[in-house]
PDB file of N, CA, C, O and CB in Angstrom:
ATOM      1  N   UNK A   1     113.656 103.743 117.724  1.00  0.00           N
ATOM      2  CA  UNK A   1     112.316 103.220 117.204  1.00  0.00           C
ATOM      3  C   UNK A   1     111.942 103.307 115.695  1.00  0.00           C
ATOM      4  O   UNK A   1     111.675 104.401 115.198  1.00  0.00           O
ATOM      5  CB  UNK A   1     111.270 103.941 117.906  1.00  0.00           C
ATOM      6  N   UNK A   2     111.922 102.247 115.020  1.00  0.00           N
ATOM      7  CA  UNK A   2     111.588 102.518 113.470  1.00  0.00           C
ATOM      8  C   UNK A   2     110.074 103.035 113.454  1.00  0.00           C
ATOM      9  O   UNK A   2     109.254 102.996 114.371  1.00  0.00           O
ATOM     10  CB  UNK A   2     111.751 101.028 112.460  1.00  0.00           C
ATOM     11  N   UNK A   3     109.936 103.527 112.164  1.00  0.00           N
ATOM     12  CA  UNK A   3     108.470 103.891 111.950  1.00  0.00           C
ATOM     13  C   UNK A   3     107.582 102.986 112.165  1.00  0.00           C
ATOM     14  O   UNK A   3     106.581 103.265 112.825  1.00  0.00           O
ATOM     15  CB  UNK A   3     108.185 104.294 110.751  1.00  0.00           C
ATOM     16  N   UNK A   4     107.820 101.488 111.547  1.00  0.00           N
ATOM     17  CA  UNK A   4     106.974 100.393 111.715  1.00  0.00           C
ATOM     18  C   UNK A   4     106.649 100.173 113.188  1.00  0.00           C
ATOM     19  O   UNK A   4     105.501  99.850 113.491  1.00  0.00           O
ATOM     20  CB  UNK A   4     107.588  99.196 111.112  1.00  0.00           C
ATOM     21  N   UNK A   5     107.568 100.325 114.105  1.00  0.00           N
ATOM     22  CA  UNK A   5     107.422 100.261 115.306  1.00  0.00           C
ATOM     23  C   UNK A   5     106.414 101.300 116.161  1.00  0.00           C
ATOM     24  O   UNK A   5     105.609 101.074 117.065  1.00  0.00           O
ATOM     25  CB  UNK A   5     108.642 100.296 115.653  1.00  0.00           C
ATOM     26  N   UNK A   6     106.849 102.646 115.419  1.00  0.00           N
ATOM     27  CA  UNK A   6     105.905 103.628 116.163  1.00  0.00           C
ATOM     28  C   UNK A   6     104.629 103.384 115.606  1.00  0.00           C
ATOM     29  O   UNK A   6     103.763 103.567 116.462  1.00  0.00           O
ATOM     30  CB  UNK A   6     106.272 105.177 116.022  1.00  0.00           C
ATOM     31  N   UNK A   7     104.136 103.016 114.427  1.00  0.00           N
ATOM     32  CA  UNK A   7     102.750 102.891 113.962  1.00  0.00           C
ATOM     33  C   UNK A   7     102.039 101.761 114.915  1.00  0.00           C
ATOM     34  O   UNK A   7     100.851 101.852 115.227  1.00  0.00           O
ATOM     35  CB  UNK A   7     102.724 102.469 112.322  1.00  0.00           C
ATOM     36  N   UNK A   8     102.825 100.764 115.315  1.00  0.00           N
ATOM     37  CA  UNK A   8     102.161  99.702 115.938  1.00  0.00           C
ATOM     38  C   UNK A   8     101.843 100.079 117.539  1.00  0.00           C
ATOM     39  O   UNK A   8     100.812  99.871 118.180  1.00  0.00           O
ATOM     40  CB  UNK A   8     103.083  98.390 115.769  1.00  0.00           C
ATOM     41  N   UNK A   9     103.078 100.697 117.949  1.00  0.00           N
ATOM     42  CA  UNK A   9     102.972 101.196 119.162  1.00  0.00           C
ATOM     43  C   UNK A   9     101.835 102.047 119.459  1.00  0.00           C
ATOM     44  O   UNK A   9     100.974 101.736 120.281  1.00  0.00           O
ATOM     45  CB  UNK A   9     104.043 101.804 119.412  1.00  0.00           C
ATOM     46  N   UNK A  10     101.836 103.019 118.851  1.00  0.00           N
ATOM     47  CA  UNK A  10     100.689 104.215 118.730  1.00  0.00           C
ATOM     48  C   UNK A  10      99.241 103.616 118.762  1.00  0.00           C
ATOM     49  O   UNK A  10      98.334 103.926 119.534  1.00  0.00           O
ATOM     50  CB  UNK A  10     100.841 105.095 117.235  1.00  0.00           C
ATOM     51  N   UNK A  11      99.223 102.631 117.689  1.00  0.00           N
ATOM     52  CA  UNK A  11      97.929 101.936 117.257  1.00  0.00           C
ATOM     53  C   UNK A  11      97.531 101.381 118.550  1.00  0.00           C
ATOM     54  O   UNK A  11      96.563 101.853 119.146  1.00  0.00           O
ATOM     55  CB  UNK A  11      98.072 100.766 116.056  1.00  0.00           C
ATOM     56  N   UNK A  12      98.231 100.384 119.037  1.00  0.00           N
ATOM     57  CA  UNK A  12      97.612  99.730 120.260  1.00  0.00           C
ATOM     58  C   UNK A  12      97.642 100.673 121.553  1.00  0.00           C
ATOM     59  O   UNK A  12      96.807 100.424 122.422  1.00  0.00           O
ATOM     60  CB  UNK A  12      98.410  98.360 120.584  1.00  0.00           C
ATOM     61  N   UNK A  13      98.417 101.599 121.730  1.00  0.00           N
ATOM     62  CA  UNK A  13      97.991 102.463 122.597  1.00  0.00           C
ATOM     63  C   UNK A  13      96.823 103.175 122.737  1.00  0.00           C
ATOM     64  O   UNK A  13      96.268 103.476 123.793  1.00  0.00           O
ATOM     65  CB  UNK A  13      98.670 103.124 122.603  1.00  0.00           C
ATOM     66  N   UNK A  14      96.428 103.468 121.434  1.00  0.00           N
ATOM     67  CA  UNK A  14      95.173 104.184 121.324  1.00  0.00           C
ATOM     68  C   UNK A  14      93.824 103.283 121.102  1.00  0.00           C
ATOM     69  O   UNK A  14      92.751 103.743 120.710  1.00  0.00           O
ATOM     70  CB  UNK A  14      95.339 105.153 120.161  1.00  0.00           C
ATOM     71  N   UNK A  15      94.083 101.891 121.433  1.00  0.00           N
ATOM     72  CA  UNK A  15      93.169 100.699 120.997  1.00  0.00           C
ATOM     73  C   UNK A  15      92.322 101.158 119.825  1.00  0.00           C
ATOM     74  O   UNK A  15      91.124 101.414 119.949  1.00  0.00           O
ATOM     75  CB  UNK A  15      92.177 100.184 122.216  1.00  0.00           C
ATOM     76  N   UNK A  16      93.078 101.266 118.527  1.00  0.00           N
ATOM     77  CA  UNK A  16      92.619 101.134 117.350  1.00  0.00           C
ATOM     78  C   UNK A  16      93.050 100.052 116.736  1.00  0.00           C
ATOM     79  O   UNK A  16      94.181  99.617 116.951  1.00  0.00           O
ATOM     80  CB  UNK A  16      92.820 102.104 116.690  1.00  0.00           C
ATOM     81  N   UNK A  17      92.038  99.364 115.727  1.00  0.00           N
ATOM     82  CA  UNK A  17      92.424  98.372 114.932  1.00  0.00           C
ATOM     83  C   UNK A  17      93.309  98.882 113.672  1.00  0.00           C
ATOM     84  O   UNK A  17      93.429 100.072 113.382  1.00  0.00           O
ATOM     85  CB  UNK A  17      91.200  97.657 114.536  1.00  0.00           C
ATOM     86  N   UNK A  18      93.857  97.910 113.029  1.00  0.00           N
ATOM     87  CA  UNK A  18      94.517  98.240 111.668  1.00  0.00           C
ATOM     88  C   UNK A  18      93.380  98.794 110.662  1.00  0.00           C
ATOM     89  O   UNK A  18      93.628  99.704 109.870  1.00  0.00           O
ATOM     90  CB  UNK A  18      95.261  96.840 111.008  1.00  0.00           C
ATOM     91  N   UNK A  19      92.177  98.207 110.749  1.00  0.00           N
ATOM     92  CA  UNK A  19      91.276  98.765 109.767  1.00  0.00           C
ATOM     93  C   UNK A  19      91.139  99.990 110.167  1.00  0.00           C
ATOM     94  O   UNK A  19      91.465 100.843 109.342  1.00  0.00           O
ATOM     95  CB  UNK A  19      90.007  98.131 109.591  1.00  0.00           C
ATOM     96  N   UNK A  20      90.659 100.442 111.441  1.00  0.00           N
ATOM     97  CA  UNK A  20      90.506 101.767 111.866  1.00  0.00           C
ATOM     98  C   UNK A  20      91.400 102.918 111.266  1.00  0.00           C
ATOM     99  O   UNK A  20      91.031 103.980 110.765  1.00  0.00           O
ATOM    100  CB  UNK A  20      90.685 101.729 113.224  1.00  0.00           C
ATOM    101  N   UNK A  21      92.680 102.421 111.451  1.00  0.00           N
ATOM    102  CA  UNK A  21      93.755 103.187 110.867  1.00  0.00           C
ATOM    103  C   UNK A  21      93.783 103.367 109.258  1.00  0.00           C
ATOM    104  O   UNK A  21      94.028 104.447 108.720  1.00  0.00           O
ATOM    105  CB  UNK A  21      95.008 102.527 111.306  1.00  0.00           C
ATOM    106  N   UNK A  22      93.515 102.228 108.596  1.00  0.00           N
ATOM    107  CA  UNK A  22      93.508 102.109 107.224  1.00  0.00           C
ATOM    108  C   UNK A  22      92.302 103.148 106.795  1.00  0.00           C
ATOM    109  O   UNK A  22      92.507 104.077 106.013  1.00  0.00           O
ATOM    110  CB  UNK A  22      93.295 100.517 106.764  1.00  0.00           C
ATOM    111  N   UNK A  23      91.040 102.886 107.390  1.00  0.00           N
ATOM    112  CA  UNK A  23      90.025 103.765 106.776  1.00  0.00           C
ATOM    113  C   UNK A  23      90.226 105.185 107.208  1.00  0.00           C
ATOM    114  O   UNK A  23      89.787 106.049 106.449  1.00  0.00           O
ATOM    115  CB  UNK A  23      88.610 103.314 107.138  1.00  0.00           C
ATOM    116  N   UNK A  24      90.732 105.501 108.142  1.00  0.00           N
ATOM    117  CA  UNK A  24      91.077 106.985 108.589  1.00  0.00           C
ATOM    118  C   UNK A  24      92.120 107.564 107.395  1.00  0.00           C
ATOM    119  O   UNK A  24      91.996 108.727 107.010  1.00  0.00           O
ATOM    120  CB  UNK A  24      91.892 107.003 110.274  1.00  0.00           C
ATOM    121  N   UNK A  25      93.046 106.769 106.895  1.00  0.00           N
ATOM    122  CA  UNK A  25      93.982 107.110 105.801  1.00  0.00           C
ATOM    123  C   UNK A  25      93.381 107.136 104.402  1.00  0.00           C
ATOM    124  O   UNK A  25      94.021 107.511 103.420  1.00  0.00           O
ATOM    125  CB  UNK A  25      95.098 106.143 105.802  1.00  0.00           C
ATOM    126  N   UNK A  26      92.094 106.711 104.360  1.00  0.00           N
ATOM    127  CA  UNK A  26      91.459 106.747 103.156  1.00  0.00           C
ATOM    128  C   UNK A  26      91.576 105.367 102.220  1.00  0.00           C
ATOM    129  O   UNK A  26      91.359 105.429 101.010  1.00  0.00           O
ATOM    130  CB  UNK A  26      92.024 107.941 102.469  1.00  0.00           C
ATOM    131  N   UNK A  27      91.861 104.378 102.743  1.00  0.00           N
ATOM    132  CA  UNK A  27      91.823 103.165 101.971  1.00  0.00           C
ATOM    133  C   UNK A  27      90.467 102.647 102.470  1.00  0.00           C
ATOM    134  O   UNK A  27      89.954 103.053 103.512  1.00  0.00           O
ATOM    135  CB  UNK A  27      93.121 102.134 102.209  1.00  0.00           C
ATOM    136  N   UNK A  28      89.800 101.527 101.487  1.00  0.00           N
ATOM    137  CA  UNK A  28      88.838 100.994 101.724  1.00  0.00           C
ATOM    138  C   UNK A  28      88.859  99.506 101.746  1.00  0.00           C
ATOM    139  O   UNK A  28      89.888  98.929 101.393  1.00  0.00           O
ATOM    140  CB  UNK A  28      88.080 101.482 101.007  1.00  0.00           C
ATOM    141  N   UNK A  29      87.661  98.740 102.184  1.00  0.00           N
ATOM    142  CA  UNK A  29      87.785  97.403 102.215  1.00  0.00           C
ATOM    143  C   UNK A  29      89.118  96.570 102.801  1.00  0.00           C
ATOM    144  O   UNK A  29      89.873  97.087 103.625  1.00  0.00           O
ATOM    145  CB  UNK A  29      87.576  97.112 100.938  1.00  0.00           C
ATOM    146  N   UNK A  30      89.263  95.558 102.407  1.00  0.00           N
ATOM    147  CA  UNK A  30      90.487  94.799 102.926  1.00  0.00           C
ATOM    148  C   UNK A  30      91.670  95.516 102.891  1.00  0.00           C
ATOM    149  O   UNK A  30      92.460  95.346 103.820  1.00  0.00           O
ATOM    150  CB  UNK A  30      90.744  93.597 102.204  1.00  0.00           C
ATOM    151  N   UNK A  31      91.990  96.408 101.858  1.00  0.00           N
ATOM    152  CA  UNK A  31      93.296  97.104 101.813  1.00  0.00           C
ATOM    153  C   UNK A  31      93.283  97.820 102.767  1.00  0.00           C
ATOM    154  O   UNK A  31      94.460  98.085 103.011  1.00  0.00           O
ATOM    155  CB  UNK A  31      93.639  97.836 100.722  1.00  0.00           C
ATOM    156  N   UNK A  32      92.482  98.419 103.636  1.00  0.00           N
ATOM    157  CA  UNK A  32      92.408  99.207 104.906  1.00  0.00           C
ATOM    158  C   UNK A  32      93.238  98.706 105.873  1.00  0.00           C
ATOM    159  O   UNK A  32      94.057  99.410 106.463  1.00  0.00           O
ATOM    160  CB  UNK A  32      91.103  99.269 105.464  1.00  0.00           C
ATOM    161  N   UNK A  33      93.042  97.244 106.127  1.00  0.00           N
ATOM    162  CA  UNK A  33      93.650  96.388 107.141  1.00  0.00           C
ATOM    163  C   UNK A  33      95.093  95.976 106.507  1.00  0.00           C
ATOM    164  O   UNK A  33      96.112  96.158 107.172  1.00  0.00           O
ATOM    165  CB  UNK A  33      92.656  95.047 107.487  1.00  0.00           C
ATOM    166  N   UNK A  34      95.140  95.495 105.383  1.00  0.00           N
ATOM    167  CA  UNK A  34      96.424  95.090 104.814  1.00  0.00           C
ATOM    168  C   UNK A  34      97.442  96.049 104.553  1.00  0.00           C
ATOM    169  O   UNK A  34      98.635  95.749 104.567  1.00  0.00           O
ATOM    170  CB  UNK A  34      96.223  94.484 103.675  1.00  0.00           C
ATOM    171  N   UNK A  35      97.048  97.101 104.334  1.00  0.00           N
ATOM    172  CA  UNK A  35      97.973  98.191 104.095  1.00  0.00           C
ATOM    173  C   UNK A  35      98.957  98.458 105.348  1.00  0.00           C
ATOM    174  O   UNK A  35     100.186  98.400 105.364  1.00  0.00           O
ATOM    175  CB  UNK A  35      97.133  99.477 103.763  1.00  0.00           C
ATOM    176  N   UNK A  36      97.957  98.802 106.514  1.00  0.00           N
ATOM    177  CA  UNK A  36      98.592  99.128 107.844  1.00  0.00           C
ATOM    178  C   UNK A  36      99.325  97.885 108.066  1.00  0.00           C
ATOM    179  O   UNK A  36     100.483  98.109 108.416  1.00  0.00           O
ATOM    180  CB  UNK A  36      97.552  99.501 109.080  1.00  0.00           C
ATOM    181  N   UNK A  37      99.038  96.689 107.979  1.00  0.00           N
ATOM    182  CA  UNK A  37      99.914  95.540 108.425  1.00  0.00           C
ATOM    183  C   UNK A  37     101.245  95.663 107.792  1.00  0.00           C
ATOM    184  O   UNK A  37     102.309  95.530 108.396  1.00  0.00           O
ATOM    185  CB  UNK A  37      99.300  94.151 108.068  1.00  0.00           C
ATOM    186  N   UNK A  38     101.113  95.929 106.520  1.00  0.00           N
ATOM    187  CA  UNK A  38     102.487  96.243 105.649  1.00  0.00           C
ATOM    188  C   UNK A  38     103.438  97.251 106.344  1.00  0.00           C
ATOM    189  O   UNK A  38     104.626  96.969 106.498  1.00  0.00           O
ATOM    190  CB  UNK A  38     102.114  96.917 104.144  1.00  0.00           C
ATOM    191  N   UNK A  39     102.938  98.370 106.742  1.00  0.00           N
ATOM    192  CA  UNK A  39     103.650  99.282 107.431  1.00  0.00           C
ATOM    193  C   UNK A  39     104.267  98.828 108.735  1.00  0.00           C
ATOM    194  O   UNK A  39     105.450  98.979 109.040  1.00  0.00           O
ATOM    195  CB  UNK A  39     102.847 100.339 107.634  1.00  0.00           C
ATOM    196  N   UNK A  40     103.207  98.180 109.565  1.00  0.00           N
ATOM    197  CA  UNK A  40     103.818  97.657 110.843  1.00  0.00           C
ATOM    198  C   UNK A  40     104.862  96.551 110.604  1.00  0.00           C
ATOM    199  O   UNK A  40     105.568  96.443 111.606  1.00  0.00           O
ATOM    200  CB  UNK A  40     102.704  97.096 111.773  1.00  0.00           C
ATOM    201  N   UNK A  41     105.135  95.868 109.827  1.00  0.00           N
ATOM    202  CA  UNK A  41     105.909  94.743 109.519  1.00  0.00           C
ATOM    203  C   UNK A  41     106.956  95.375 108.741  1.00  0.00           C
ATOM    204  O   UNK A  41     107.881  94.643 108.389  1.00  0.00           O
ATOM    205  CB  UNK A  41     105.159  93.598 108.793  1.00  0.00           C
ATOM    206  N   UNK A  42     106.985  96.555 108.418  1.00  0.00           N
ATOM    207  CA  UNK A  42     108.317  97.320 107.660  1.00  0.00           C
ATOM    208  C   UNK A  42     108.268  96.784 106.162  1.00  0.00           C
ATOM    209  O   UNK A  42     109.336  96.735 105.552  1.00  0.00           O
ATOM    210  CB  UNK A  42     110.006  96.861 108.433  1.00  0.00           C
ATOM    211  N   UNK A  43     107.211  96.418 105.594  1.00  0.00           N
ATOM    212  CA  UNK A  43     107.096  95.745 104.225  1.00  0.00           C
ATOM    213  C   UNK A  43     107.140  97.174 103.426  1.00  0.00           C
ATOM    214  O   UNK A  43     107.551  97.083 102.269  1.00  0.00           O
ATOM    215  CB  UNK A  43     105.553  94.680 103.958  1.00  0.00           C
ATOM    216  N   UNK A  44     106.843  98.236 103.796  1.00  0.00           N
ATOM    217  CA  UNK A  44     106.810  99.303 103.051  1.00  0.00           C
ATOM    218  C   UNK A  44     106.346 100.736 103.978  1.00  0.00           C
ATOM    219  O   UNK A  44     105.608 100.634 104.957  1.00  0.00           O
ATOM    220  CB  UNK A  44     105.843  98.915 101.867  1.00  0.00           C
ATOM    221  N   UNK A  45     106.768 101.746 103.615  1.00  0.00           N
ATOM    222  CA  UNK A  45     106.325 103.026 104.259  1.00  0.00           C
ATOM    223  C   UNK A  45     105.194 103.459 103.878  1.00  0.00           C
ATOM    224  O   UNK A  45     104.716 103.119 102.795  1.00  0.00           O
ATOM    225  CB  UNK A  45     107.131 104.041 104.098  1.00  0.00           C
ATOM    226  N   UNK A  46     104.452 104.461 104.895  1.00  0.00           N
ATOM    227  CA  UNK A  46     103.245 105.017 104.355  1.00  0.00           C
ATOM    228  C   UNK A  46     103.448 106.026 103.345  1.00  0.00           C
ATOM    229  O   UNK A  46     104.317 106.881 103.512  1.00  0.00           O
ATOM    230  CB  UNK A  46     102.460 105.562 105.368  1.00  0.00           C
ATOM    231  N   UNK A  47     102.683 106.002 102.252  1.00  0.00           N
ATOM    232  CA  UNK A  47     103.171 107.166 101.127  1.00  0.00           C
ATOM    233  C   UNK A  47     102.857 108.384 101.904  1.00  0.00           C
ATOM    234  O   UNK A  47     102.221 108.596 102.936  1.00  0.00           O
ATOM    235  CB  UNK A  47     102.293 107.184  99.509  1.00  0.00           C
ATOM    236  N   UNK A  48     103.648 109.258 100.897  1.00  0.00           N
ATOM    237  CA  UNK A  48     103.717 110.823 101.554  1.00  0.00           C
ATOM    238  C   UNK A  48     102.373 111.396 101.458  1.00  0.00           C
ATOM    239  O   UNK A  48     102.086 112.235 102.312  1.00  0.00           O
ATOM    240  CB  UNK A  48     104.791 111.914 100.731  1.00  0.00           C
ATOM    241  N   UNK A  49     101.626 111.140 100.704  1.00  0.00           N
ATOM    242  CA  UNK A  49     100.201 111.789 100.646  1.00  0.00           C
ATOM    243  C   UNK A  49      99.404 111.495 101.828  1.00  0.00           C
ATOM    244  O   UNK A  49      98.802 112.423 102.368  1.00  0.00           O
ATOM    245  CB  UNK A  49      99.385 111.308  99.427  1.00  0.00           C
ATOM    246  N   UNK A  50      99.308 110.007 102.415  1.00  0.00           N
ATOM    247  CA  UNK A  50      98.922 109.802 103.663  1.00  0.00           C
ATOM    248  C   UNK A  50      99.473 110.171 105.034  1.00  0.00           C
ATOM    249  O   UNK A  50      98.828 110.034 106.073  1.00  0.00           O
ATOM    250  CB  UNK A  50      98.839 108.776 103.648  1.00  0.00           C
ATOM    251  N   UNK A  51     100.754 110.665 104.960  1.00  0.00           N
ATOM    252  CA  UNK A  51     101.531 110.676 106.290  1.00  0.00           C
ATOM    253  C   UNK A  51     100.783 111.657 107.092  1.00  0.00           C
ATOM    254  O   UNK A  51     100.730 111.370 108.288  1.00  0.00           O
ATOM    255  CB  UNK A  51     103.131 111.095 106.163  1.00  0.00           C
ATOM    256  N   UNK A  52     100.135 112.846 106.701  1.00  0.00           N
ATOM    257  CA  UNK A  52      99.419 113.783 107.449  1.00  0.00           C
ATOM    258  C   UNK A  52      98.275 113.296 108.330  1.00  0.00           C
ATOM    259  O   UNK A  52      98.060 113.459 109.531  1.00  0.00           O
ATOM    260  CB  UNK A  52      98.938 114.710 106.569  1.00  0.00           C
ATOM    261  N   UNK A  53      97.563 112.609 107.320  1.00  0.00           N
ATOM    262  CA  UNK A  53      96.325 112.014 108.162  1.00  0.00           C
ATOM    263  C   UNK A  53      96.737 110.942 108.987  1.00  0.00           C
ATOM    264  O   UNK A  53      96.185 110.828 110.081  1.00  0.00           O
ATOM    265  CB  UNK A  53      95.158 111.459 107.278  1.00  0.00           C
ATOM    266  N   UNK A  54      97.597 110.150 108.659  1.00  0.00           N
ATOM    267  CA  UNK A  54      98.108 109.248 109.528  1.00  0.00           C
ATOM    268  C   UNK A  54      99.000 109.821 110.872  1.00  0.00           C
ATOM    269  O   UNK A  54      99.027 109.173 111.919  1.00  0.00           O
ATOM    270  CB  UNK A  54      98.912 108.374 108.655  1.00  0.00           C
ATOM    271  N   UNK A  55      99.469 110.658 110.767  1.00  0.00           N
ATOM    272  CA  UNK A  55      99.985 111.274 112.023  1.00  0.00           C
ATOM    273  C   UNK A  55      98.868 112.154 113.023  1.00  0.00           C
ATOM    274  O   UNK A  55      98.999 112.420 114.218  1.00  0.00           O
ATOM    275  CB  UNK A  55     101.168 112.266 111.530  1.00  0.00           C
ATOM    276  N   UNK A  56      97.906 112.450 112.244  1.00  0.00           N
ATOM    277  CA  UNK A  56      96.780 112.909 113.129  1.00  0.00           C
ATOM    278  C   UNK A  56      95.934 111.862 113.760  1.00  0.00           C
ATOM    279  O   UNK A  56      95.280 112.099 114.775  1.00  0.00           O
ATOM    280  CB  UNK A  56      95.889 113.759 112.377  1.00  0.00           C
ATOM    281  N   UNK A  57      95.942 110.783 113.207  1.00  0.00           N
ATOM    282  CA  UNK A  57      95.180 109.585 113.840  1.00  0.00           C
ATOM    283  C   UNK A  57      96.026 108.969 114.969  1.00  0.00           C
ATOM    284  O   UNK A  57      95.561 108.472 115.995  1.00  0.00           O
ATOM    285  CB  UNK A  57      94.852 108.425 112.725  1.00  0.00           C
ATOM    286  N   UNK A  58      97.238 109.058 114.670  1.00  0.00           N
ATOM    287  CA  UNK A  58      98.406 108.278 115.587  1.00  0.00           C
ATOM    288  C   UNK A  58      98.604 109.566 116.818  1.00  0.00           C
ATOM    289  O   UNK A  58      99.038 109.241 117.923  1.00  0.00           O
ATOM    290  CB  UNK A  58     100.210 107.871 114.475  1.00  0.00           C
ATOM    291  N   UNK A  59      98.327 110.709 116.589  1.00  0.00           N
ATOM    292  CA  UNK A  59      98.618 111.895 117.482  1.00  0.00           C
ATOM    293  C   UNK A  59     100.157 111.865 117.632  1.00  0.00           C
ATOM    294  O   UNK A  59     100.687 111.864 118.743  1.00  0.00           O
ATOM    295  CB  UNK A  59      97.833 111.809 118.977  1.00  0.00           C
ATOM    296  N   UNK A  60     100.818 111.842 116.537  1.00  0.00           N
ATOM    297  CA  UNK A  60     102.190 112.058 116.598  1.00  0.00           C
ATOM    298  C   UNK A  60     102.618 113.046 115.640  1.00  0.00           C
ATOM    299  O   UNK A  60     101.893 113.247 114.665  1.00  0.00           O
ATOM    300  CB  UNK A  60     102.895 110.866 116.414  1.00  0.00           C
ATOM    301  N   UNK A  61     103.864 113.796 115.797  1.00  0.00           N
ATOM    302  CA  UNK A  61     104.247 114.736 114.655  1.00  0.00           C
ATOM    303  C   UNK A  61     104.466 114.105 113.252  1.00  0.00           C
ATOM    304  O   UNK A  61     104.872 112.944 113.214  1.00  0.00           O
ATOM    305  CB  UNK A  61     105.533 115.443 115.026  1.00  0.00           C
ATOM    306  N   UNK A  62     104.252 114.710 112.212  1.00  0.00           N
ATOM    307  CA  UNK A  62     104.458 114.560 110.879  1.00  0.00           C
ATOM    308  C   UNK A  62     106.011 113.685 110.732  1.00  0.00           C
ATOM    309  O   UNK A  62     106.176 112.542 110.305  1.00  0.00           O
ATOM    310  CB  UNK A  62     104.401 116.136 110.170  1.00  0.00           C
ATOM    311  N   UNK A  63     106.881 114.506 111.162  1.00  0.00           N
ATOM    312  CA  UNK A  63     108.345 114.369 111.111  1.00  0.00           C
ATOM    313  C   UNK A  63     108.685 112.953 111.462  1.00  0.00           C
ATOM    314  O   UNK A  63     109.605 112.354 110.906  1.00  0.00           O
ATOM    315  CB  UNK A  63     109.062 115.368 112.073  1.00  0.00           C
ATOM    316  N   UNK A  64     107.880 112.392 112.456  1.00  0.00           N
ATOM    317  CA  UNK A  64     108.282 110.904 113.100  1.00  0.00           C
ATOM    318  C   UNK A  64     107.967 109.894 112.261  1.00  0.00           C
ATOM    319  O   UNK A  64     108.237 108.709 112.457  1.00  0.00           O
ATOM    320  CB  UNK A  64     107.575 110.527 114.429  1.00  0.00           C
ATOM    321  N   UNK A  65     107.280 110.437 111.136  1.00  0.00           N
ATOM    322  CA  UNK A  65     106.681 109.227 110.033  1.00  0.00           C
ATOM    323  C   UNK A  65     107.400 109.277 108.974  1.00  0.00           C
ATOM    324  O   UNK A  65     107.149 108.476 108.075  1.00  0.00           O
ATOM    325  CB  UNK A  65     105.173 109.345 109.488  1.00  0.00           C
ATOM    326  N   UNK A  66     108.401 110.168 108.831  1.00  0.00           N
ATOM    327  CA  UNK A  66     109.343 110.409 107.469  1.00  0.00           C
ATOM    328  C   UNK A  66     110.541 110.072 107.824  1.00  0.00           C
ATOM    329  O   UNK A  66     111.030 110.513 108.864  1.00  0.00           O
ATOM    330  CB  UNK A  66     109.446 111.872 106.857  1.00  0.00           C
ATOM    331  N   UNK A  67     111.268 109.149 106.925  1.00  0.00           N
ATOM    332  CA  UNK A  67     112.578 108.810 107.337  1.00  0.00           C
ATOM    333  C   UNK A  67     113.608 109.947 107.166  1.00  0.00           C
ATOM    334  O   UNK A  67     114.782 109.770 107.491  1.00  0.00           O
ATOM    335  CB  UNK A  67     113.005 107.626 106.593  1.00  0.00           C
TER     336      UNK A  67
END
């Protein structure tokens, strides 16, 4: 499973929106939704400084979000 697939699968399993994830990772406004969409589509990876928070929200080990 790719990092993009993992983010999508965990987000939907936890019934969270893209905006929920983005806000929890410290993004605001439209960026909160659009950045998570890019992560899920494989357009980019979550920045290192956001991985710890993202892992906590998705309830996965940090190393599962690092290539």
